[in-house]
C-alpha positions in Angstrom: -0.1 0.0 0.1 1.6 2.9 -1.1 0.6 6.1 0.5 1.6 9.9 -0.2 1.4 11.7 3.3 1.2 15.2 1.2 -2.1 14.0 0.0 -3.6 13.0 3.1 -3.1 16.6 4.6 -6.6 18.7 5.0 -4.9 21.6 6.8 -1.8 22.6 8.0 0.0 25.6 9.5 3.3 26.0 11.5 2.0 23.9 14.5 -0.4 21.3 13.3 -1.1 18.9 10.5 -5.0 17.7 10.1 -5.0 14.6 7.9 -7.7 12.3 6.5 -6.6 8.7 7.7 -7.4 5.9 5.2 -8.3 2.9 6.6 -6.0 -0.1 7.2 -3.4 2.0 8.4 -2.2 2.1 12.0 -1.9 5.1 13.7 1.1 4.3 15.6 3.8 1.7 14.9 2.5 -2.0 15.6 4.5 -4.0 18.0 4.6 -7.1 16.1 5.4 -5.5 12.3 8.7 -3.8 11.9 8.4 -2.9 8.2 4.6 -1.6 8.1 3.8 1.7 7.3 2.1 4.0 10.2 0.8 7.5 10.1 3.4 8.4 12.8 6.2 7.0 10.6 5.1 8.7 7.5 4.1 12.2 9.7 8.0 12.0 11.4 9.3 11.6 7.5 7.4 14.5 6.5 8.0 16.7 9.8 10.8 15.8 12.2 9.2 16.6 15.5 5.7 15.1 14.7 3.6 13.8 17.4 0.4 11.9 16.7 -2.2 13.8 19.2 -4.8 11.2 19.5 -5.5 7.9 17.6 -8.0 6.0 15.3 -8.3 2.4 15.2 -6.4 0.5 12.0 -9.9 0.0 10.3 -11.3 3.5 10.8 -10.7 6.3 8.5 -10.8 9.7 8.8 -9.5 13.0 10.6 -6.4 12.9 12.9 -4.5 15.6 14.1 -0.7 15.8 14.4 1.3 18.4 16.5 4.6 19.4 14.5 6.5 20.6 17.8 6.5 19.8 21.4 4.4 22.8 22.5 1.8 22.1 19.9 1.4 18.7 21.2 1.1 19.7 24.7 -1.5 22.4 23.6 -3.6 19.8 21.9 -3.1 17.2 24.3 -4.4 19.5 27.0 -7.7 20.0 25.0 -8.0 16.4 24.7 -7.8 16.0 28.5 -10.0 18.7 29.1 -12.6 17.5 26.8 -12.5 20.6 24.7 -11.9 19.0 21.3 -15.3 18.1 19.5 -15.4 14.8 17.5 -17.8 13.8 15.3 -18.0 10.5 13.6 -20.4 8.8 10.7 -21.4 5.3 11.3 -23.8 3.3 9.0 -25.6 0.9 11.6 -28.2 -2.3 11.4 -31.6 -1.2 11.9 -33.7 1.9 11.4 -33.5 4.2 14.2 -34.7 7.5 14.9 -32.1 9.3 17.5 -32.0 13.0 18.6 -29.0 14.0 20.9 -29.6 10.4 22.6 -26.9 10.3 25.2 -25.5 6.8 26.0 -23.6 7.0 29.4 -22.0 3.5 30.2 -18.7 2.7 31.6 -16.3 0.4 29.6 -13.7 -2.0 30.5 -11.1 -3.3 28.3 -10.5 -6.8 27.9 -7.3 -8.7 27.4 -8.4 -9.8 24.2 -8.6 -6.5 22.5 -12.4 -6.0 22.8 -14.2 -4.3 25.3 -17.3 -4.3 27.3 -20.1 -2.5 29.7 -18.8 -3.1 33.4 -20.6 -0.7 35.6 -18.7 -2.0 38.5 -14.9 -1.7 37.1 -15.2 0.2 33.6 -14.3 3.6 33.2 -16.8 6.5 32.4 -17.6 6.9 28.9 -20.1 8.8 27.1 -21.3 9.4 23.5 -24.0 11.4 22.0 -26.0 10.0 18.9 -28.1 11.2 16.3 -29.6 10.3 13.1 -28.3 11.9 9.9 -30.6 9.5 7.6 -32.6 6.4 8.0 -32.8 3.9 5.1 -35.1 1.0 4.7 -32.8 -1.4 7.0 -30.1 0.7 7.5 -29.2 4.1 9.2 -26.5 6.7 8.9 -25.5 7.9 12.2 -23.5 11.1 13.9 -21.7 9.9 16.7 -20.0 12.2 19.3 -17.8 10.7 21.8 -17.5 12.9 24.8 -14.6 10.5 26.4 -12.1 8.9 24.3 -12.0 5.0 25.4 -11.4 2.2 23.1 -14.0 0.9 21.0 -16.0 3.5 22.6 -18.6 4.3 19.7 -18.9 0.5 18.3 -20.2 -0.7 22.0 -22.3 2.3 22.7 -24.3 1.7 19.4 -24.7 -1.8 20.3 -26.2 -0.8 23.5 -28.7 1.0 21.6 -29.3 -2.3 19.5 -27.9 -0.3 16.7 -24.8 -2.1 16.1 -22.5 -0.9 13.0 -22.6 -2.7 9.8 -19.3 -5.2 9.2 -18.5 -5.2 13.2 -19.4 -8.7 14.2 -16.9 -8.1 16.9 -20.1 -6.3 18.4 -22.9 -8.0 16.9 -22.7 -6.0 13.5 -24.2 -7.6 10.7 -22.7 -7.7 7.0 -24.3 -5.4 4.7 -24.9 -7.1 1.2 -26.2 -5.4 -2.2 -29.0 -8.1 -2.5 -30.4 -6.7 0.8 -30.8 -3.5 -0.4 -31.3 -3.7 -4.2 -34.7 -5.0 -5.2 -34.4 -7.9 -8.1 -30.6 -8.0 -7.4 -29.4 -11.1 -9.2 -26.3 -12.8 -8.6 -24.0 -14.4 -11.4 -24.2 -18.3 -11.1 -21.5 -19.6 -9.2 -20.3 -16.6 -7.6 -20.5 -15.6 -4.1 -21.6 -11.7 -2.9 -19.1 -10.1 -1.1 -20.1 -7.4 1.4 -20.4 -3.9 0.3 -17.9 -3.0 3.1 -14.9 -5.1 4.2 -14.6 -3.3 7.4 -16.5 -1.4 10.4 -18.2 1.2 8.5 -16.7 3.6 10.8 -15.6 7.0 9.8 -14.2 10.3 11.8 -15.7 13.0 9.8 -14.6 16.2 12.0 -12.5 17.7 14.3 -12.7 20.9 16.4 -10.0 22.3 18.8 -8.3 25.4 19.3 -5.0 26.4 17.4 -2.1 28.1 19.4 -3.6 31.5 19.4 -6.8 30.3 20.7 -8.9 30.4 17.3 -11.0 27.3 17.1 -11.0 25.5 13.6 -13.1 22.9 12.4 -11.6 20.2 9.7 -13.9 17.8 8.0 -12.6 14.7 6.4 -14.3 13.3 2.8 -15.8 9.8 3.0 -12.8 7.1 1.7 -13.9 5.3 -1.4 -15.4 2.2 0.6 -17.7 4.2 3.2 -18.8 6.7 0.2 -19.8 4.0 -2.0 -21.9 2.4 0.7 -23.7 5.4 1.9 -24.4 6.2 -2.2 -25.6 2.7 -2.6 -27.8 3.1 0.4 -29.1 6.6 -1.4 -29.8 5.0 -4.6 -31.9 1.9 -3.5 -33.5 2.9 -0.2 
């Protein structure tokens, strides 16, 4: 997978770079893979002192802020710590849901096997707010606003609303096929139908934070190809 870092940049000044992370690329170096590319590695090759201020799961696409110097990193890290950064994600979920500023406030416990569960005794505070962007025949495009930043927070909180993200079997999400949404869909004989999406249908859509001079900016990340195709197919056939 050849990635040109410059092509990912959505915003840049002397202190920050905001990029649109492609799916299947790790934010930080992975322990097991020595030669795999990561956003951190690409960013450091582009700007020596680059530090990633937060992270996205490997499969998740979308907006990621990078600091170009230690002062900028501290400035942004403090905003994340004090929950002054506004993050918005888009997800395609199973089922039809009418969500209007629905808040899920359920504590999350990370398990040893890399997944999480809701645990009211031992879990860490976690809150996400959800809004329906558009409901289709069997699916819904949802805006997700995490107030906290726990691992797999959006994914498990949507499961709690009985609205798991499509193509997320870990948390109960079903695969999505064209045959489900397109009436009269005919599959060629002896061919197996593949899902419309090969990964969890989650995209980090926008980020709002303060620059070094105090000015607040919002940067929005366009959908990557796979997510765009999925939404367009839902629009077309639902």
